[in-house]
N, C-alpha and C positions, 0 to 999 in steps of 0.2 A: 558476647551476648545473648543468649537462649531466643531459639526459635521463635517468634512469635506470629500469629493469624493478624496482627497488625502491618507484616510486610510479606503475605504470603497469599495466594489465593484471590479469592473474591477481593480481597481489600489491598492487591497489590497495584492499582489504578494511580496514576500519575497525582493522580487530585486529592488521593489519600495519603499518599507517601510524603508529599509536600508539606503539607499540614504538619505529619508526624517527624519533619526532618526544620520544619522552621520553628515548631515549639520545643525542638530538642528531645522532644519522643524518644525518636529513634537517631542515629548518627549516618552521614554519610560511609562512614567506615563499616558499619553494622550493614548495611544494605549490600553495600559493594560485596564484601563477604557472602552473604545470601545470595547475591547474584551468584557468585563464583562456585555456590555449592550446586546449586541449581545445571549449571553448566557443567561442572563436571560429571554431576547424576543422570542427565538425559540426554545430554549431545552425543555422546556414544551409540546413543539408538536413534537421536531424531536427525543429528548430522546438520544443524541449525550454521555453525559456525565454519570459517575458514580457518581464522587465526582469530587467537583470544588474546588479549591485550592484559595480562593480570598486572604485571609490575607498575606498566605507568597507570592504570586505573587505581591502583591501590594509594601509590602515590596522589594521584586527584585529588581521591578520597579523605585523604587526610588535610590537604590545602583547605578542599573544601568543607572540611570539619572545624578545619581552626579559621577561616573565616567566619563560619556561621557564630562561632561561640565567641566573636569579635564584634558581633552585631553587623557585619556586613551580607548580610541574606542577599541573594540576587534574583531570588524569583521562584518559580514555579520548577524550573529546572536545576535549580543548584542540589548536588551532588544526587542524581538521580543517572543511573544506567543505561546508557541510549547506545544500540550497534546502528551499524550502516552497512547495507549492503555494499558485497565486495568490489563495486567500481566508482565507489566515492574516495577520493585522495584525503588519506591522512599523512601527515609528514612524520616520515623517517617508518611507515609500515609498509607492506608488501600489498598491493592491490592488484589482485589476479585478473578480476574480470571473469571468474569463474573458468579460465581459458589454461592450456597449455602453452599458450601464444605469451602471454605476461603472467607466467607462476611466478617469474622472479623480479618482477617490477618494483621499486619501491618509488614512492611518491617522493618528490623533496617540495612539496610543498601541502599544506592544509588547502582544502575545497572552500569554498565562499560557504557553505552549509555546515563544516565543520568548526570554521573560527566562528561562526553565529553561534553556535552550540557551545561552546567552548568557554564565549563570551559570555552565556548564560546560567555558567557554572556545570552543564552536565558533563558527566563520563566518562568516556566511549570505553567498552567492554571488549569490541573484537568487531569481525566484519561477517557478515553471515553470505553465507552459500548461494549462490545464484545460478541460473540456464547460464550455459555459457555466453560470454558476450551481451546477456540479458536476450536472446535471440531466441525465444522461447517462451510456454506458456508453461511448462509441466515441472521444471526444475528437477528434469533427469540429466544429470550432468556425468558423462563419462569419465572425465578428469579428477573431481574430487567427490563422485558419488551423489547421491540425491538426496534433496532432504525428504525427510519421511511427514506426514500430517499427525499432528501428535492424538487426533481423535481417532484413526487407525493406522496404525505405522505401517499396514500395508499398500495404503493408499496414498496419492499425491500430494504435495501440498499447496500447491498451484506454483505458477511463476510470471516472470521469472524473478521476482522477488518473495520469492519460496522460502529461503533461509528467515528473511526478516520476521516473516509471520509466525512463522514456527519458534523464532525464539521469543515472540512477546507472548504469544500464545500460550508457552510451557514455562512461563515466568524467569524468562533466563534473559530477558532485557527488558527494562518497562515499556520503552518503545524503539523501533528501528525507523532508520530512514530506507526508502525504495525509489525506485524510479519506475517509470508508466509508460510505454508507447504504444503498446497495444491491450494495455489494461493489467499491468504487471505488478500493481499495487492490490489493485479492487479485486480480481481473481483470486492471488492468494490467500486474501482477507477473509474473502467469501466464503472461502475451502475451510479455511480455519477460525472463522468465528470470531470475528475482527471488525473494528472499524477503519477504514484503509484510504486517505484522502486526497485525489490526485486534485492538485489547484490548479486553478486558471494559467493556460500556458503564459508562464512571463510572470507569475506571483513569484517562484521560487527559483533561487539561479543555478545555473547548472556550470557553473565555472569550477574545474576541478572534479567532473564527472565524466566517466568512458560516455563516448558518444556510441548510440545504436544511430536512431535515425533523427537529425539535430531538431526537424522541424516540427516534431512530434512527442519529441522526447519530454518527461516532467518529473518534478522531485515531489516528494510527499510521505509524509509519516503514516505509519502502521499502528494501532495504538489499541489499548484494551476499549476504553473509554471515547464519544465524544467529548468530554472535554478535556480528555487529555491531547487528543488530536488539534484541538484549538489552541491549547497551551503551546504545545510543540512549533503547530503555524506562526504565534507569532513572535515567536524568536526567528525562522527560519525565511519566514517574507521579507520582500522587500527588493528595492531597484538595487542592482548589482552592475556598476559601469565596465564590471570583466565581462560579463556575458551578454552577447551583441543581442540575445533574443530576450534578455529582460526590460519589464515597461514599468515606467515609474507611474505606480498608483498607490494612494495612499491606504495605508496597511490599518485599520481598526484593531482595535486591544478584544481579540475576538472571544475569551474567557470572558471579557465583561460583559460583551454584546449577547453571548448567550445564555448568559445569567439573568440579565436586565429581561429578555425572550421569553424567560419561561413561563411568566404569567399570559401569555397572551397567545397557547396554543389554540385559542380558537377562531383566530384569524389568519393561520396559516391554510393556505390552498393547494393541491396538487394535484396536477394535468396527470393521467395514465392514457400514453398514446394506445390507439387502434392498430397500428401498423407494428410490422417487422417484430416488435419485441417479444411476442407470443406466439409465433409462427413454429419455433424449434424449442420445446422446452418440455422438461418430465413432465410426468403428472402431478408426481409427487413435489417435486419444485414449484408447482403451479399452486399447489393447495397451503403451501406456505406461504408465496406470495399474498394469495388471498387469505389466508389469517393475519398477515402483517398489516394488510390496508383493515382489517376489522381493527385490529389494536391501534391504528391511528385515530380510526375513527373514536374509539375508547376514552382517547386522549382530547378529542375536539379537532384535531387536523382532518379535514375536509379533501375528498378526493372527486375528481369528474374524469371520463375518459374526455379524450379532447384527437383530433386529427393529427396525423404527422405525413407532411409530403415529401417526396422526394427519397425516400429511403431505399432506391434501387441504384441509388448510387453510391451507397454507403463502400460497399466492398471494392468495387474497382477505384476507389477515392484513395481509401487506406494504402490497397496494395501498391499504389504507384509512390507511394511516400513511405512506408514500411521498407517494400521490399528496394524497391531503388536507393534511397538514401543510404540504408543500411550497405548494399553492393557498395557506393560508392568511399562509405568510411574505411572498407575491408579491401579495398582493389588492391592495394601493393603488398600486401599481405597472402592474399587468396592466389598471386604470382608467385610470391618467393616462400611463403609457410603452409603450402594448402595441405601437405600432409596434418599440419598439426591442429587441424578443427576438425571438433564430433563430426558424424555423419549428416546429423540431424540438421546441422547449422551451417555446413557447407552445402548442402540442398537447396537451401532458404535464399542462402547470398546468392548462388549462382541463377537461382530464379529474378533476381534482384536486376542482375546484367540484363537480363531476356526485357527490360521496361523502357521503352522507348523514350525520345523526347518529347515527342507528341504528347501519349500518357501523362508523362508528369507536367508538362503543361495545360494540359486538360484539366490535371486534378488539382492545380491551384486555383481556378475557377470553380469546380465543383466543393470545393471546400468553400469558398464563400456560401454558396448555393445554399447546403447542407447547415451551416449554422444560421443562415437565416430562416430557414425551415424551423429548426428549432427554437430558435428565439420568438419565432411566430405561435407555435403551438404553446408557450408559453404565456402567454398574455392573458390577463386576466388571472394569474396563477403567480407561487412563489416559487416554483419549479416543477420538475418532472418525477415522475417514480414509475421504475422501470425493472426487470429481475438483473443479477450480476452476472449469472451464469444460469445454463439451462439444465444444468446436472449436478449433481454431488462429487467429492473427488472421485474419479477415474482410481482402478490399481496400480500398480508402481510400473507394470509390464503392460497396460492396456494400451492400443493401438486404436481401436475402436468402438464405439458407443452407441449402446441401442436408446432412440430417442421414441418414444412411442411408437414401434414397428420401423422405423427407421435406421439403418445402420450408417453412422457417421464417424467423420477422424475426431479424435479426442481434442485435438488442437484447433478445429473448426468450431467443436459445439463450445470450449471453453472461452473463445476469445469471442464468439460474434457480437456479443451484446455489449462489449466494452471498447471496439478500436473506433468507433465513431465519437466518442469523446475527445479521443485524443489528436483526430483529425480538428476537429472544432473547437479544441483548445477549452471547451465549457467546463469548470467547476465539477466535480462530481463526487461523492463518498457511498463509501459501500458499508451498511450498515447491517448489522447480523438479522437474520429475519427468524430464525428457527433451527430447528433438528430435522431432518427427513427421519422419517420411523423413529425418532427420538434418539440417533447415533452420529448423524452428519450434518455437519452446519452448512446453513446457506445464506447468502445476504440478498439483499437490495441495493439500488443505486439510487442515490437522490441527486438530482441534477440541477444544477444551477445557472442563475445567469453568468455573464463574465465577470469577475472580481466581484463576486457576493458569495463568495465562501459561510460570509454569516448569516444568513439565513440555513443552508442545507445542515449545518452545524446545529443549529439553533432548534430546528425539528429534531435533529438525532436525538440531542440533549433532552429534551423533552419526554420522547418517546426511551430512551436509555434510562430515564431517572423513573419512569412510570413504570415499566416493565421489569428494572433490574438485571440490566442484561449482564454485564461484568459479572453478577452472582451468579448468572444461570449457565454462562459459555466458560466453562472448567472444564478442560479435555480430559479426560479418562487417566491417562501419564499422568497428571499432576495431582489426581488424586489418589492414586495406586503408589504412588512415591511418598504420599505423605506428606506434600508442599503444599496443599490446599489448607 
């Protein structure tokens, strides 16, 4: 099949592709071939993949085509190319977790997420580059090289699901599944101009996924549109008895829900906290945030400022869980394979050994205090609106960043506004908000109540359709490669 705009550039959303596949305007085989063309063309520069699954993907595409021709279409993900962060297990496929320690590890079973994707007819095209053991926010990786931002290849993709965001942004997969422990879905989505959803804790099974900090690890999709995120969540959400943290809560049809809510824009209300989220934010990023608020008002979504209590407890609570639990997960390897860790990851794991039992137990209490404070601030609203990151993508070798005259560590600034939602387990969606200086994306976070992903997806869907986000968020490298 000749390359067509119907499967590239602004029209490469799952929403569009699924319509073309179900109507047989294109076949899964054609789409997979286009996907691998993109990977061959752009991955050598962007380094989004650790493993590419060409043989199995082509086989799966032929099977999908056959089933669809027999009238056995499974739904929106049937025949759609999906990639996975390289710590989500696929049977028979190497899963490195971006590390030297697991460089040769091959899973002998599918994770629950992969089982569900396969059942929906999705086609796994490869595993995406990640910060080593997901233990970082930059995706600077000493073992497999760093993924590069498709908007500027001299800049970070953000992490730790950076390879996932790069793959989706550069049309090397239609969606990717990432993990989020400190902002690792939302930060790269913000820096690469994508929708990145961290669902409610317990909404998506973590069985068959390498742990980092189990009580705050989350699994979720990175996509080009809100509709796509809803379609993927439809498939991967739900109770799993194999995951002790999984919660048995009913799962709505998110695609139907956001479509039904499209005419209800004027009923949606968002609160904007006065405290914490605007203390360390670049002035140009703040301009984009304010512009986003105005765009919401254009479509009838109202906003108002709200008071948010207990924000002084955010950092210490996150620190106890994130550092303490990751040190526990890695304690044995830290003794026996210490020299195989990257220096930044080892340093962070060592900090985790300093977390005391008293600090950890105290964090259990303050976690609930924080969650209650956020839920209190949402009273009378459908959710909260805050920035995702205080800065645009830093340069690949950048360690410090200037924020309005203050010199701060890149890690601190990139993760500062995201960690609290991992600690509280609240659902959060990164939404592309605009381009700083017309060049670098930044996002905002829509925050919802527990298991109310539907509301934040609905608001994002209304915004996306009105302002044609997928059509505007196409990075230069895609345009220059002739893929648009």
